[in-house]
C-alpha positions as CSV (number, residue, x, y, z in Angstrom):
1,M,100.7,106.3,118.0
2,E,103.9,105.9,116.0
3,E,106.9,104.1,117.4
4,L,109.0,107.3,117.6
5,D,106.2,109.1,119.5
6,L,106.0,106.2,121.9
7,Y,109.7,106.3,122.3
8,D,109.7,110.0,123.1
9,V,106.9,109.6,125.6
10,Y,108.9,106.8,127.3
11,I,112.1,108.9,127.5
12,K,110.3,111.9,129.0
13,K,108.5,109.7,131.5
14,I,111.6,108.0,132.8
15,A,113.5,111.3,132.8
16,R,110.9,113.0,135.1
17,I,110.9,110.2,137.7
18,K,113.9,111.9,139.5
19,N,117.2,113.7,138.8
20,W,119.0,110.5,137.7
21,E,122.7,109.7,138.2
22,L,124.2,107.5,135.5
23,N,124.8,104.4,137.6
24,D,121.2,104.5,138.9
25,L,119.9,104.7,135.3
26,A,122.1,101.8,134.2
27,Y,120.7,99.5,137.0
28,F,117.2,100.8,136.2
29,F,117.4,99.7,132.6
30,N,118.9,96.3,133.5
31,E,115.6,95.7,135.4
32,E,113.5,97.2,132.5
33,L,115.2,94.7,130.2
34,K,114.1,91.8,132.4
35,T,110.6,92.9,133.4
36,N,109.2,95.4,130.8
37,I,108.0,93.7,127.6
38,Q,107.3,97.1,125.9
39,F,110.9,98.1,126.7
40,R,112.3,95.0,125.0
41,E,109.9,94.8,122.1
42,L,109.4,98.5,121.2
43,I,111.9,100.9,123.0
44,I,115.1,99.0,122.2
45,P,114.3,98.2,118.5
46,T,113.3,101.8,118.0
47,R,116.5,103.2,119.5
48,Q,118.6,100.6,117.6
49,A,117.2,101.8,114.3
50,L,118.4,105.4,115.3
51,L,122.0,104.5,116.2
52,T,124.7,106.8,114.9
53,K,128.4,107.0,115.2
54,E,128.0,109.6,117.9
55,D,126.2,107.0,120.0
56,R,129.4,105.1,120.3
57,N,130.6,107.8,122.7
58,E,133.4,106.3,124.7
59,I,132.1,107.3,128.1
60,F,128.7,105.7,127.7
61,F,129.9,102.7,125.8
62,L,132.3,102.2,128.7
63,L,129.4,102.4,131.0
64,S,127.5,99.8,129.0
65,N,130.5,97.4,129.2
66,N,130.9,97.8,133.0
67,I,127.3,97.8,134.2
68,L,124.6,97.2,131.6
69,E,123.6,93.7,130.8
70,G,123.1,91.8,127.5
71,D,125.2,91.2,124.4
72,E,127.4,94.0,123.0
73,N,124.8,95.4,120.7
74,T,122.2,95.5,123.4
75,R,124.6,97.2,125.8
76,L,125.3,99.8,123.1
77,V,121.6,100.5,122.6
78,L,121.0,100.6,126.4
79,S,124.0,103.0,126.7
80,S,122.5,105.3,124.1
81,I,119.1,105.3,125.9
82,T,120.9,106.0,129.2
83,Q,122.6,109.0,127.7
84,E,119.4,110.3,126.3
85,V,117.4,109.9,129.5
86,Y,120.3,111.3,131.6
87,S,120.4,114.5,129.5
88,S,116.7,114.9,129.4
89,S,116.5,114.4,133.2
90,K,119.2,116.9,134.0
91,E,117.4,119.6,131.9
92,Y,114.0,118.8,133.2
93,H,115.0,119.0,136.9
94,A,117.2,122.0,136.3
95,R,114.2,123.9,134.9
96,L,112.2,122.8,138.0
97,S,114.9,124.0,140.3
98,F,114.9,127.4,138.6
99,E,111.1,128.0,138.7
100,D,109.6,131.0,140.5
101,Y,108.4,129.9,143.9
102,H,104.7,129.1,144.1
103,S,102.3,127.3,146.5
104,D,102.0,124.1,144.4
105,Q,105.7,123.2,144.8
106,P,106.3,120.4,147.3
107,V,108.3,122.5,149.8
108,F,105.6,125.2,150.0
109,K,102.8,122.6,150.0
110,K,104.4,121.1,153.1
111,F,105.5,124.4,154.7
112,P,103.2,127.1,153.3
113,E,104.4,129.6,156.0
114,L,107.7,129.8,154.1
115,L,106.0,131.7,151.3
116,N,105.7,134.6,153.9
117,E,109.5,134.5,154.2
118,L,110.4,135.4,150.6
119,R,112.6,138.5,150.1
120,E,110.6,141.6,149.7
121,R,111.5,144.1,147.0
122,P,111.6,147.9,147.7
123,N,108.2,148.2,146.0
124,G,106.6,145.7,148.4
125,S,106.3,142.8,145.9
126,K,107.7,139.4,146.7
127,D,110.9,138.2,145.1
128,L,109.9,134.7,143.9
129,E,113.5,133.5,143.6
130,L,115.0,134.1,147.0
131,I,114.1,133.4,150.7
132,K,115.3,135.1,153.8
133,L,118.3,133.3,155.3
134,N,117.2,134.2,158.8
135,A,113.9,132.2,158.2
136,I,115.6,128.9,157.6
137,N,118.3,127.1,159.6
138,Y,120.9,126.8,156.8
139,R,124.4,127.2,158.3
140,P,127.0,125.8,155.9
141,I,129.9,123.8,157.3
142,P,133.1,125.8,156.7
143,H,135.4,124.8,153.8
144,I,132.9,122.2,152.4
145,P,131.7,123.7,149.0
146,T,128.9,121.1,148.5
147,H,127.2,121.3,151.9
148,R,123.6,122.1,150.7
149,T,121.2,120.7,153.4
150,F,119.4,122.1,156.4
151,K,116.8,120.8,158.8
152,Y,113.4,122.4,159.0
153,K,110.6,121.0,161.2
154,G,112.0,117.4,161.1
155,H,112.7,117.4,157.4
156,F,115.8,118.1,155.3
157,L,115.6,120.8,152.7
158,F,118.3,121.9,150.2
159,V,119.8,125.1,148.7
160,N,120.5,125.2,144.9
161,S,123.4,123.0,143.8
162,Y,125.1,125.7,141.8
163,L,125.8,127.7,144.9
164,D,129.2,127.1,146.5
165,S,128.4,126.9,150.2
166,R,131.6,128.7,151.1
167,I,130.0,131.9,149.8
168,P,127.1,132.1,152.3
169,S,129.6,130.8,155.0
170,Y,131.9,133.8,154.2
171,L,129.0,136.3,154.3
172,I,127.4,134.9,157.4
173,N,130.7,135.0,159.3
174,K,131.3,138.6,158.3
175,Y,127.9,140.1,158.4
176,G,125.4,137.8,160.1
177,I,122.2,136.5,158.5
178,N,119.8,139.5,158.4
179,D,120.6,141.0,155.0
180,L,121.2,137.7,153.2
181,Y,118.7,135.9,150.9
182,I,119.3,132.5,149.3
183,R,117.9,130.1,146.7
184,M,116.2,127.1,148.2
185,E,115.2,124.1,146.1
186,P,111.4,124.1,145.9
187,Y,110.9,120.5,144.8
188,I,113.2,118.5,147.1
189,I,112.3,117.3,150.6
190,S,113.9,114.4,152.4
191,D,113.1,112.6,155.7
192,K,116.7,111.5,156.0
193,A,120.0,113.5,156.1
194,P,121.9,112.9,152.8
195,P,125.5,111.6,153.1
196,M,128.1,114.2,153.8
197,S,130.7,115.0,151.2
198,L,134.2,114.9,152.5
199,Q,135.5,117.3,149.8
200,E,137.5,120.1,151.4
201,E,138.7,123.3,149.8
202,F,140.1,126.3,151.7
203,L,139.5,130.0,151.1
204,R,142.6,131.7,149.6
205,P,143.5,135.1,151.0
206,P,142.5,138.1,148.9
207,N,144.9,139.5,146.4
208,P,145.7,143.1,147.5
209,K,146.4,144.4,144.0
210,W,143.3,146.3,143.1
211,I,142.0,149.8,142.2
212,E,142.5,152.5,144.8
213,R,139.5,154.8,143.9
214,L,136.4,154.1,141.9
215,K,136.5,156.5,139.0
216,I,134.3,155.8,136.0
217,Y,132.8,158.9,134.4
218,P,129.0,159.0,134.1
219,G,127.7,157.5,130.9
220,K,130.9,155.6,130.3
221,N,131.6,151.9,130.8
222,E,134.7,149.8,131.4
223,G,134.9,146.1,130.6
224,C,137.2,143.3,129.8
225,E,137.1,139.8,128.3
226,I,139.5,137.0,129.0
227,F,139.6,133.7,127.1
228,L,141.1,130.4,128.0
229,P,143.4,129.2,125.2
230,D,142.8,125.8,123.6
231,L,146.3,124.4,124.3
232,N,147.9,121.2,123.0
233,P,149.3,118.8,125.6
234,E,152.9,119.5,124.3
235,D,152.4,123.2,125.2
236,I,151.9,122.6,128.9
237,S,154.7,120.2,130.1
238,K,156.9,122.8,131.7
239,D,154.5,125.7,132.4
240,E,152.3,125.5,135.5
241,K,149.9,128.3,134.3
242,K,149.5,126.7,130.9
243,Y,148.8,123.3,132.6
244,K,146.0,125.0,134.7
245,Q,144.6,126.6,131.6
246,Y,144.7,123.3,129.7
247,W,142.8,121.6,132.6
248,E,140.2,124.4,132.9
249,Y,139.6,124.4,129.2
250,N,139.5,120.7,128.5
251,I,138.4,119.1,131.7
252,K,136.3,121.8,133.4
253,Q,135.2,123.1,129.9
254,I,135.3,126.8,131.0
255,R,135.6,129.2,128.1
256,R,135.8,132.9,129.0
257,L,135.2,135.6,131.6
258,E,133.5,138.9,130.8
259,T,133.0,142.0,132.9
260,N,131.3,145.4,132.4
261,A,131.0,148.4,134.8
262,T,129.1,151.6,134.3
263,M,128.3,154.8,136.2
264,K,125.1,156.7,135.5
265,N,123.6,159.9,136.8
266,E,120.3,159.3,138.5
267,G,119.0,162.7,139.7
268,Q,121.5,164.1,142.2
269,Q,123.1,160.7,142.7
270,K,125.7,158.6,140.7
271,H,124.8,155.0,140.4
272,F,127.6,152.5,139.9
273,S,126.7,149.1,138.4
274,M,128.9,146.1,137.5
275,S,128.3,142.7,136.0
276,L,130.6,139.7,135.6
277,E,129.9,136.5,133.8
278,E,131.9,133.3,133.4
279,L,130.8,131.1,130.5
280,S,131.2,127.3,130.7
281,E,130.4,124.5,128.3
282,E,130.3,121.9,131.1
283,S,126.7,121.0,130.2
284,L,127.1,121.4,126.4
285,S,126.3,117.7,125.9
286,E,122.9,118.5,127.4
287,G,122.5,121.4,125.0
288,M,123.2,124.1,127.6
289,L,125.8,126.9,128.0
290,I,126.2,127.8,131.7
291,G,126.7,131.4,132.7
292,R,127.7,132.2,136.3
293,M,126.9,135.8,136.8
294,I,127.7,138.3,139.6
295,H,125.9,141.7,139.7
296,L,126.5,144.5,142.1
297,D,125.7,148.2,142.5
298,A,126.5,151.2,144.7
299,I,125.1,154.7,145.1
300,D,127.3,157.8,145.3
301,S,130.6,155.9,145.2
302,Y,132.3,158.0,142.5
303,D,135.9,158.8,143.4
304,I,135.6,157.0,146.8
305,P,138.5,154.9,147.9
306,F,137.9,151.3,147.0
307,S,138.3,150.0,150.6
308,E,135.5,152.4,151.7
309,I,132.8,151.6,149.2
310,R,129.7,149.9,150.6
311,L,127.5,148.2,148.1
312,N,123.8,148.6,147.8
313,H,123.6,144.9,147.0
314,L,125.5,142.0,145.4
315,D,123.8,138.9,143.9
316,L,124.8,135.7,142.2
317,A,122.8,134.1,139.4
318,I,122.9,131.2,137.0
319,N,122.0,131.8,133.4
320,I,121.2,128.8,131.1
321,Y,121.5,129.4,127.4
322,K,120.0,127.0,124.9
323,D,119.5,126.7,121.1
324,E,119.5,130.2,119.5
325,Q,120.3,132.0,122.8
326,L,123.3,129.7,123.2
327,T,124.7,130.6,119.8
328,E,123.9,134.3,120.2
329,R,125.5,134.5,123.7
330,M,128.7,133.0,122.4
331,R,128.8,135.7,119.6
332,S,128.3,138.6,122.0
333,S,130.2,140.0,125.0
334,L,129.4,142.0,128.1
335,A,132.8,143.7,127.7
336,S,131.6,145.9,124.8
337,G,128.7,147.3,126.8
338,G,126.2,146.3,124.2
339,V,123.2,143.9,124.4
340,V,123.9,140.2,125.0
341,A,121.4,137.4,124.5
342,D,118.9,136.8,127.3
343,A,119.2,133.5,129.1
344,S,116.7,130.7,128.2
345,Y,116.0,130.5,131.9
346,R,117.8,131.7,135.0
347,T,117.6,132.1,138.7
348,H,119.3,134.0,141.5
349,L,121.3,131.9,144.0
350,I,122.0,134.4,146.8
351,R,121.8,138.1,147.5
352,A,123.6,140.2,150.1
353,D,122.7,143.8,150.9
354,N,124.9,146.4,152.4
355,I,128.3,144.6,152.1
356,M,131.7,146.0,151.1
357,F,132.9,146.2,147.5
358,S,136.2,144.6,148.6
359,D,134.2,141.4,149.4
360,L,134.0,140.8,145.7
361,L,137.6,139.7,145.7
362,D,136.7,136.6,147.8
363,I,133.4,135.9,146.3
364,V,134.6,135.9,142.7
365,R,137.3,133.4,143.6
366,L,134.7,131.1,145.2
367,F,131.9,131.4,142.6
368,F,133.8,131.3,139.3
369,K,135.5,128.0,138.3
370,S,138.6,129.4,136.5
371,E,141.4,130.2,138.8
372,T,143.7,131.5,136.0
373,M,141.1,133.9,134.5
374,V,140.1,135.3,137.8
375,E,143.6,136.0,138.9
376,E,144.5,137.5,135.5
377,W,141.4,139.8,135.8
378,I,142.3,140.9,139.3
379,D,146.0,141.3,138.7
380,K,146.2,142.8,135.2
381,Q,143.1,143.1,133.2
382,F,140.7,145.1,135.3
383,K,140.0,148.2,133.3
384,L,138.7,150.7,135.8
385,I,140.6,154.0,136.0
386,T,143.1,154.1,138.9
387,Q,145.1,156.8,140.6
């Protein structure tokens, strides 16, 4: 086998051990340098021959200076390997966490009875992405967005990391647990409780400025698209909104928010449907565009006061776009009502049946990462016809 093939096999092997954090990887490669002859004599020389200017990325070179061992050149090579394994690990384990549920996954091998608790679709088939919340003991701690764990038969299981736990907390407090379905991680089981994050964020009250009656004519659609501007530091010094936009664009790497709403005749009923997606380049270094999507629908809600509309359902999903799908998604927009690129892979995070349309105001603020675009959408840019 050629050196490059052996190198690729090694990278994939280490990436699949676990969902690595950077510091853990750095310490791991320090040990590999001391104990693994193949690593010293094959992996490092192969990667050294492939070094480019991009490999001198400041973040990873800083990591090599602080943690990784060896001379400067060795640390740079180790830093590049760390970056490569880290990216590969994140994508591999993200794909695992998005898999349809099946009996060979560790959680369902350990607890096969949970396969009987998956959400049931109207046609009687099983939804292989979501489990009934009332079948598991997940009760998120209020105001802690990252509380993901729950105890089940002496073990600790997890909900998907993309789900802000304030969303199920909000829905549980308002509606109880019977019509809620959630995305549980199928590959992660722990015998010990993970450390608790002390991060706290508080729910902001809803903005009352909204449409009064839902009035989209059948066959029509209404949409909008909001971009974050790419501002220069000198543009933001005396403007709080521009400072937030600069932070969201450059640090959080959020790009735009798109919405589309339609009304269709279905027999004697009018079916309202709405989709919203926030696009983020937070994982672009791993070759992924992240789409946070909200979808909702309601039956016979035409010309009903907004505060009285009850939804058939609302769900949250994560879309991952890679390669051609990434490029195509950035070229298209939900707002136009046309076809946008399919995700490379995706999963639903949570579904709530029979909740109020007005709950969207709170949920959108918790799920999407851009405060400035969300508030602009609510206050000014929402294109539904009002009276």
